C-alpha positions in Angstrom: 36.5 -90.5 21.5 36.2 -87.8 24.1 32.6 -86.9 24.8 33.1 -84.3 27.4 30.6 -81.4 27.2 33.5 -79.0 26.2 34.5 -81.2 23.3 30.9 -81.7 22.2 30.2 -77.9 22.2 33.5 -77.2 20.4 32.6 -79.6 17.6 29.1 -78.1 17.4 30.5 -74.6 17.2 33.0 -75.7 14.5 30.2 -77.3 12.5 28.0 -74.2 12.9 30.8 -72.0 11.7 31.3 -74.1 8.6 27.6 -74.0 8.0 27.5 -70.2 8.3 30.4 -69.9 5.8 28.7 -72.3 3.4 25.4 -70.4 3.7 27.2 -67.1 3.1 28.9 -68.5 0.0 25.6 -69.8 -1.4 23.9 -66.4 -0.8 26.7 -64.6 -2.6 26.5 -67.1 -5.5 22.7 -66.6 -5.7 23.2 -62.8 -5.8 25.8 -63.2 -8.5 23.5 -65.4 -10.5 20.8 -62.6 -10.5 20.5 -60.3 -13.4 20.4 -56.5 -13.7 18.5 -54.4 -16.1 21.9 -53.5 -17.6 21.7 -57.0 -19.2 18.8 -56.0 -21.5 16.0 -58.1 -19.9 13.0 -57.0 -22.1 12.4 -56.5 -25.8 11.7 -53.2 -27.6 8.4 -54.6 -28.7 7.4 -55.3 -25.1 8.2 -51.7 -24.2 6.2 -50.5 -27.2 3.2 -52.5 -26.0 3.8 -51.1 -22.5 3.8 -47.5 -24.0 0.3 -48.1 -25.5 -1.0 -49.5 -22.3 0.6 -46.7 -20.3 -0.9 -44.0 -22.5 -4.4 -45.7 -22.1 -4.2 -46.5 -18.4 -1.6 -44.3 -16.6 -1.0 -41.1 -18.5 -4.0 -39.1 -17.2 -2.4 -39.2 -13.7 1.3 -39.7 -14.3 1.6 -37.6 -17.5 1.8 -38.5 -21.1 5.6 -37.9 -20.9 5.8 -39.6 -17.4 6.0 -36.1 -15.8 3.0 -35.9 -13.5 0.7 -33.0 -13.5 -1.2 -34.4 -10.5 0.3 -33.7 -7.1 -0.9 -37.1 -5.9 0.8 -39.1 -8.7 4.6 -39.2 -8.7 6.7 -38.5 -11.8 8.2 -41.6 -13.3 11.4 -40.0 -14.7 14.6 -38.5 -13.5 15.1 -38.1 -9.7 11.8 -39.7 -8.6 12.5 -42.7 -10.9 16.0 -43.1 -9.6 14.9 -42.8 -6.0 11.9 -45.1 -6.2 13.2 -47.7 -8.7 17.0 -47.8 -8.5 18.3 -50.9 -6.6 15.0 -52.5 -6.3 13.9 -55.5 -8.4 11.6 -55.6 -11.4 9.4 -57.9 -9.3 9.1 -55.3 -6.5 8.0 -52.6 -8.9 5.7 -55.0 -10.8 4.0 -55.9 -7.6 3.7 -52.3 -6.4 2.1 -51.2 -9.7 -0.1 -54.2 -10.0 -1.5 -54.0 -6.5 -2.2 -50.2 -6.6 -2.8 -49.1 -10.1 -4.9 -47.8 -11.7 -5.7 -45.8 -8.5 -9.4 -46.7 -8.2 -9.2 -50.0 -10.0 -6.0 -52.0 -9.0 -5.4 -55.3 -10.6 -7.8 -54.5 -13.4 -5.2 -55.3 -16.1 -3.7 -58.6 -16.9 -0.2 -59.3 -15.5 1.5 -59.2 -18.8 0.1 -55.7 -19.4 1.4 -54.5 -16.0 4.8 -55.9 -16.8 4.8 -54.3 -20.3 4.1 -51.0 -18.6 7.0 -51.5 -16.3 9.3 -52.2 -19.3 8.1 -49.0 -21.0 8.9 -46.9 -17.8 12.3 -48.6 -17.7 13.1 -47.9 -21.4 11.8 -44.3 -21.1 14.4 -43.9 -18.4 17.3 -45.2 -20.4 17.3 -48.8 -19.4 18.4 -50.8 -22.5 16.2 -53.4 -24.2 17.4 -56.9 -25.0 16.3 -59.9 -27.0 14.1 -61.8 -24.6 10.6 -60.9 -23.5 10.0 -60.7 -19.8 7.2 -62.9 -18.5 5.2 -62.2 -15.4 6.9 -64.9 -13.3 7.3 -63.1 -9.9 10.2 -65.4 -8.7 12.2 -64.6 -11.8 11.3 -60.9 -11.8 12.6 -60.7 -8.2 16.0 -61.8 -9.4 16.4 -58.8 -11.7 17.8 -55.7 -10.1 17.0 -52.3 -11.6 20.3 -50.6 -12.4 19.7 -46.9 -13.2 22.1 -45.5 -15.8 24.3 -42.8 -14.5 23.9 -39.3 -16.0 
């Protein structure tokens, strides 16, 4: 076996290259295994619960029809929804809402209620419901990409 520095580094580079290719393939497989909201990842009942919670906790600032009348609170429909939510994960939006809302009292609702509100906002914006209820498991929620329906 030739142990010259050149052969040693060549073997190391070849191993590193194989590792990089393997890591890339694993990353692509993980992305492919993730879900999107087009798969129907929440139930109609969950969105209905979210609507009740939204109307009680969010509507005064974000509007009863998700069109804000308050300059400080963004609309949660149409362009603002597509820009702020499209391509992100449910986990990202869940964390954002949970950590900042209601404005003067963040984290005052239980996690399931925050998640139900997220599902209501999704359904209101044309995201289809499915047969399984979403649970507030942040790792799983970060695997679900929000796919905004085209007009």
